[in-house]
PyMOL CGO cylinders between C-alpha atoms (Angstrom):
from pymol import cmd
from pymol.cgo import CYLINDER

trace = [
    CYLINDER, 0.00, 0.00, 0.00, 1.27, 3.44, -0.89, 0.3, 1, 1, 1, 1, 1, 1,
    CYLINDER, 1.27, 3.44, -0.89, 0.29, 6.86, 0.38, 0.3, 1, 1, 1, 1, 1, 1,
    CYLINDER, 0.29, 6.86, 0.38, 0.88, 10.07, -1.57, 0.3, 1, 1, 1, 1, 1, 1,
    CYLINDER, 0.88, 10.07, -1.57, 2.26, 12.99, 0.35, 0.3, 1, 1, 1, 1, 1, 1,
    CYLINDER, 2.26, 12.99, 0.35, 1.31, 16.64, -0.06, 0.3, 1, 1, 1, 1, 1, 1,
    CYLINDER, 1.31, 16.64, -0.06, 4.00, 17.22, -2.71, 0.3, 1, 1, 1, 1, 1, 1,
    CYLINDER, 4.00, 17.22, -2.71, 2.69, 14.46, -4.98, 0.3, 1, 1, 1, 1, 1, 1,
    CYLINDER, 2.69, 14.46, -4.98, -0.82, 15.91, -4.86, 0.3, 1, 1, 1, 1, 1, 1,
    CYLINDER, -0.82, 15.91, -4.86, 0.39, 19.49, -5.41, 0.3, 1, 1, 1, 1, 1, 1,
    CYLINDER, 0.39, 19.49, -5.41, 2.48, 18.54, -8.45, 0.3, 1, 1, 1, 1, 1, 1,
    CYLINDER, 2.48, 18.54, -8.45, -0.20, 16.24, -9.86, 0.3, 1, 1, 1, 1, 1, 1,
    CYLINDER, -0.20, 16.24, -9.86, -2.76, 19.05, -9.56, 0.3, 1, 1, 1, 1, 1, 1,
    CYLINDER, -2.76, 19.05, -9.56, -0.73, 22.06, -10.65, 0.3, 1, 1, 1, 1, 1, 1,
    CYLINDER, -0.73, 22.06, -10.65, -0.21, 21.91, -14.40, 0.3, 1, 1, 1, 1, 1, 1,
    CYLINDER, -0.21, 21.91, -14.40, 2.44, 24.64, -14.11, 0.3, 1, 1, 1, 1, 1, 1,
    CYLINDER, 2.44, 24.64, -14.11, 4.64, 22.38, -11.99, 0.3, 1, 1, 1, 1, 1, 1,
    CYLINDER, 4.64, 22.38, -11.99, 7.80, 20.99, -13.59, 0.3, 1, 1, 1, 1, 1, 1,
    CYLINDER, 7.80, 20.99, -13.59, 6.90, 17.63, -12.01, 0.3, 1, 1, 1, 1, 1, 1,
    CYLINDER, 6.90, 17.63, -12.01, 3.25, 17.70, -13.06, 0.3, 1, 1, 1, 1, 1, 1,
    CYLINDER, 3.25, 17.70, -13.06, 3.40, 14.95, -15.68, 0.3, 1, 1, 1, 1, 1, 1,
    CYLINDER, 3.40, 14.95, -15.68, 5.45, 12.62, -13.52, 0.3, 1, 1, 1, 1, 1, 1,
    CYLINDER, 5.45, 12.62, -13.52, 3.27, 13.04, -10.41, 0.3, 1, 1, 1, 1, 1, 1,
    CYLINDER, 3.27, 13.04, -10.41, 0.01, 12.99, -12.36, 0.3, 1, 1, 1, 1, 1, 1,
    CYLINDER, 0.01, 12.99, -12.36, 1.01, 9.72, -14.06, 0.3, 1, 1, 1, 1, 1, 1,
    CYLINDER, 1.01, 9.72, -14.06, 2.09, 8.23, -10.73, 0.3, 1, 1, 1, 1, 1, 1,
    CYLINDER, 2.09, 8.23, -10.73, -1.24, 9.09, -9.16, 0.3, 1, 1, 1, 1, 1, 1,
    CYLINDER, -1.24, 9.09, -9.16, -3.24, 7.95, -12.19, 0.3, 1, 1, 1, 1, 1, 1,
    CYLINDER, -3.24, 7.95, -12.19, -1.36, 4.63, -12.28, 0.3, 1, 1, 1, 1, 1, 1,
    CYLINDER, -1.36, 4.63, -12.28, -2.07, 4.02, -8.59, 0.3, 1, 1, 1, 1, 1, 1,
    CYLINDER, -2.07, 4.02, -8.59, -5.75, 4.78, -9.05, 0.3, 1, 1, 1, 1, 1, 1,
    CYLINDER, -5.75, 4.78, -9.05, -6.09, 2.53, -12.08, 0.3, 1, 1, 1, 1, 1, 1,
    CYLINDER, -6.09, 2.53, -12.08, -4.05, -0.30, -10.58, 0.3, 1, 1, 1, 1, 1, 1,
    CYLINDER, -4.05, -0.30, -10.58, -6.83, -1.26, -8.20, 0.3, 1, 1, 1, 1, 1, 1,
    CYLINDER, -6.83, -1.26, -8.20, -4.31, -1.52, -5.37, 0.3, 1, 1, 1, 1, 1, 1,
    CYLINDER, -4.31, -1.52, -5.37, -5.23, 0.14, -2.10, 0.3, 1, 1, 1, 1, 1, 1,
    CYLINDER, -5.23, 0.14, -2.10, -4.05, 3.72, -1.78, 0.3, 1, 1, 1, 1, 1, 1,
    CYLINDER, -4.05, 3.72, -1.78, -3.90, 5.31, 1.69, 0.3, 1, 1, 1, 1, 1, 1,
    CYLINDER, -3.90, 5.31, 1.69, -4.54, 8.96, 2.35, 0.3, 1, 1, 1, 1, 1, 1,
    CYLINDER, -4.54, 8.96, 2.35, -4.85, 11.20, 5.39, 0.3, 1, 1, 1, 1, 1, 1,
    CYLINDER, -4.85, 11.20, 5.39, -6.98, 14.30, 5.86, 0.3, 1, 1, 1, 1, 1, 1,
    CYLINDER, -6.98, 14.30, 5.86, -3.74, 15.94, 7.08, 0.3, 1, 1, 1, 1, 1, 1,
    CYLINDER, -3.74, 15.94, 7.08, -2.32, 15.52, 3.57, 0.3, 1, 1, 1, 1, 1, 1,
    CYLINDER, -2.32, 15.52, 3.57, -5.48, 16.88, 1.93, 0.3, 1, 1, 1, 1, 1, 1,
    CYLINDER, -5.48, 16.88, 1.93, -5.57, 19.92, 4.22, 0.3, 1, 1, 1, 1, 1, 1,
    CYLINDER, -5.57, 19.92, 4.22, -1.87, 20.60, 3.54, 0.3, 1, 1, 1, 1, 1, 1,
    CYLINDER, -1.87, 20.60, 3.54, -2.56, 20.33, -0.18, 0.3, 1, 1, 1, 1, 1, 1,
    CYLINDER, -2.56, 20.33, -0.18, -5.38, 22.88, 0.07, 0.3, 1, 1, 1, 1, 1, 1,
    CYLINDER, -5.38, 22.88, 0.07, -3.27, 25.33, 2.06, 0.3, 1, 1, 1, 1, 1, 1,
    CYLINDER, -3.27, 25.33, 2.06, -0.38, 25.16, -0.41, 0.3, 1, 1, 1, 1, 1, 1,
    CYLINDER, -0.38, 25.16, -0.41, -2.16, 25.32, -3.78, 0.3, 1, 1, 1, 1, 1, 1,
    CYLINDER, -2.16, 25.32, -3.78, -4.37, 28.25, -2.72, 0.3, 1, 1, 1, 1, 1, 1,
    CYLINDER, -4.37, 28.25, -2.72, -1.63, 30.31, -1.07, 0.3, 1, 1, 1, 1, 1, 1,
    CYLINDER, -1.63, 30.31, -1.07, -0.77, 33.55, -2.95, 0.3, 1, 1, 1, 1, 1, 1,
    CYLINDER, -0.77, 33.55, -2.95, 2.74, 33.68, -1.46, 0.3, 1, 1, 1, 1, 1, 1,
    CYLINDER, 2.74, 33.68, -1.46, 3.56, 30.24, -2.83, 0.3, 1, 1, 1, 1, 1, 1,
    CYLINDER, 3.56, 30.24, -2.83, 2.05, 30.58, -6.31, 0.3, 1, 1, 1, 1, 1, 1,
    CYLINDER, 2.05, 30.58, -6.31, 1.89, 33.70, -8.45, 0.3, 1, 1, 1, 1, 1, 1,
    CYLINDER, 1.89, 33.70, -8.45, -1.51, 32.44, -9.63, 0.3, 1, 1, 1, 1, 1, 1,
    CYLINDER, -1.51, 32.44, -9.63, -2.83, 30.30, -6.78, 0.3, 1, 1, 1, 1, 1, 1,
    CYLINDER, -2.83, 30.30, -6.78, -5.57, 27.80, -7.41, 0.3, 1, 1, 1, 1, 1, 1,
    CYLINDER, -5.57, 27.80, -7.41, -9.05, 28.70, -6.31, 0.3, 1, 1, 1, 1, 1, 1,
    CYLINDER, -9.05, 28.70, -6.31, -10.29, 27.01, -3.19, 0.3, 1, 1, 1, 1, 1, 1,
    CYLINDER, -10.29, 27.01, -3.19, -13.25, 25.67, -5.15, 0.3, 1, 1, 1, 1, 1, 1,
    CYLINDER, -13.25, 25.67, -5.15, -11.15, 23.88, -7.78, 0.3, 1, 1, 1, 1, 1, 1,
    CYLINDER, -11.15, 23.88, -7.78, -8.77, 22.51, -5.15, 0.3, 1, 1, 1, 1, 1, 1,
    CYLINDER, -8.77, 22.51, -5.15, -11.68, 21.15, -3.10, 0.3, 1, 1, 1, 1, 1, 1,
    CYLINDER, -11.68, 21.15, -3.10, -13.15, 19.52, -6.23, 0.3, 1, 1, 1, 1, 1, 1,
    CYLINDER, -13.15, 19.52, -6.23, -9.80, 17.76, -6.77, 0.3, 1, 1, 1, 1, 1, 1,
    CYLINDER, -9.80, 17.76, -6.77, -9.86, 16.54, -3.16, 0.3, 1, 1, 1, 1, 1, 1,
    CYLINDER, -9.86, 16.54, -3.16, -13.44, 15.34, -3.47, 0.3, 1, 1, 1, 1, 1, 1,
    CYLINDER, -13.44, 15.34, -3.47, -12.60, 13.39, -6.62, 0.3, 1, 1, 1, 1, 1, 1,
    CYLINDER, -12.60, 13.39, -6.62, -9.73, 11.70, -4.79, 0.3, 1, 1, 1, 1, 1, 1,
    CYLINDER, -9.73, 11.70, -4.79, -11.99, 10.94, -1.82, 0.3, 1, 1, 1, 1, 1, 1,
    CYLINDER, -11.99, 10.94, -1.82, -14.37, 8.99, -4.08, 0.3, 1, 1, 1, 1, 1, 1,
    CYLINDER, -14.37, 8.99, -4.08, -11.78, 6.54, -5.43, 0.3, 1, 1, 1, 1, 1, 1,
    CYLINDER, -11.78, 6.54, -5.43, -12.96, 3.02, -4.68, 0.3, 1, 1, 1, 1, 1, 1,
    CYLINDER, -12.96, 3.02, -4.68, -9.47, 1.79, -3.77, 0.3, 1, 1, 1, 1, 1, 1,
    CYLINDER, -9.47, 1.79, -3.77, -8.82, 4.63, -1.29, 0.3, 1, 1, 1, 1, 1, 1,
    CYLINDER, -8.82, 4.63, -1.29, -8.59, 4.06, 2.45, 0.3, 1, 1, 1, 1, 1, 1,
    CYLINDER, -8.59, 4.06, 2.45, -8.26, 6.85, 4.96, 0.3, 1, 1, 1, 1, 1, 1,
    CYLINDER, -8.26, 6.85, 4.96, -5.53, 6.72, 7.56, 0.3, 1, 1, 1, 1, 1, 1,
    CYLINDER, -5.53, 6.72, 7.56, -5.63, 9.18, 10.42, 0.3, 1, 1, 1, 1, 1, 1,
    CYLINDER, -5.63, 9.18, 10.42, -3.22, 10.02, 13.21, 0.3, 1, 1, 1, 1, 1, 1,
    CYLINDER, -3.22, 10.02, 13.21, -3.93, 8.23, 16.47, 0.3, 1, 1, 1, 1, 1, 1,
    CYLINDER, -3.93, 8.23, 16.47, -3.51, 9.22, 20.09, 0.3, 1, 1, 1, 1, 1, 1,
    CYLINDER, -3.51, 9.22, 20.09, 0.28, 8.72, 20.12, 0.3, 1, 1, 1, 1, 1, 1,
    CYLINDER, 0.28, 8.72, 20.12, 0.94, 10.13, 16.66, 0.3, 1, 1, 1, 1, 1, 1,
    CYLINDER, 0.94, 10.13, 16.66, 2.80, 13.25, 17.75, 0.3, 1, 1, 1, 1, 1, 1,
    CYLINDER, 2.80, 13.25, 17.75, 5.10, 11.42, 20.16, 0.3, 1, 1, 1, 1, 1, 1,
    CYLINDER, 5.10, 11.42, 20.16, 5.90, 8.76, 17.53, 0.3, 1, 1, 1, 1, 1, 1,
    CYLINDER, 5.90, 8.76, 17.53, 6.39, 11.39, 14.84, 0.3, 1, 1, 1, 1, 1, 1,
    CYLINDER, 6.39, 11.39, 14.84, 8.82, 13.38, 17.00, 0.3, 1, 1, 1, 1, 1, 1,
    CYLINDER, 8.82, 13.38, 17.00, 10.75, 10.24, 17.97, 0.3, 1, 1, 1, 1, 1, 1,
    CYLINDER, 10.75, 10.24, 17.97, 11.06, 9.12, 14.35, 0.3, 1, 1, 1, 1, 1, 1,
    CYLINDER, 11.06, 9.12, 14.35, 11.98, 12.61, 13.20, 0.3, 1, 1, 1, 1, 1, 1,
    CYLINDER, 11.98, 12.61, 13.20, 14.85, 12.82, 15.65, 0.3, 1, 1, 1, 1, 1, 1,
    CYLINDER, 14.85, 12.82, 15.65, 16.40, 9.58, 14.36, 0.3, 1, 1, 1, 1, 1, 1,
    CYLINDER, 16.40, 9.58, 14.36, 18.96, 10.26, 11.70, 0.3, 1, 1, 1, 1, 1, 1,
]
cmd.load_cgo(trace, "trace")
């Protein structure tokens, strides 16, 4: 099972990204493969914040079009949602400090 991060979604969505084709094809292949794809609402919210931010993009995406993209993703039949649990932050910090 794979799980796209915020960057994959941003590049797959933004046609002006240098990595658009690569990320879009990656995402499309995962969707069409029928294999389970995991996604977190944390990733979707990060995606929304980035693609609509005027300090990140000269021409930011509209909130409406970004939400439509998220809603399309949320309807994929092979998508499962993964969400942080009670100990997420502690585990995240511990893993982040390991080099």
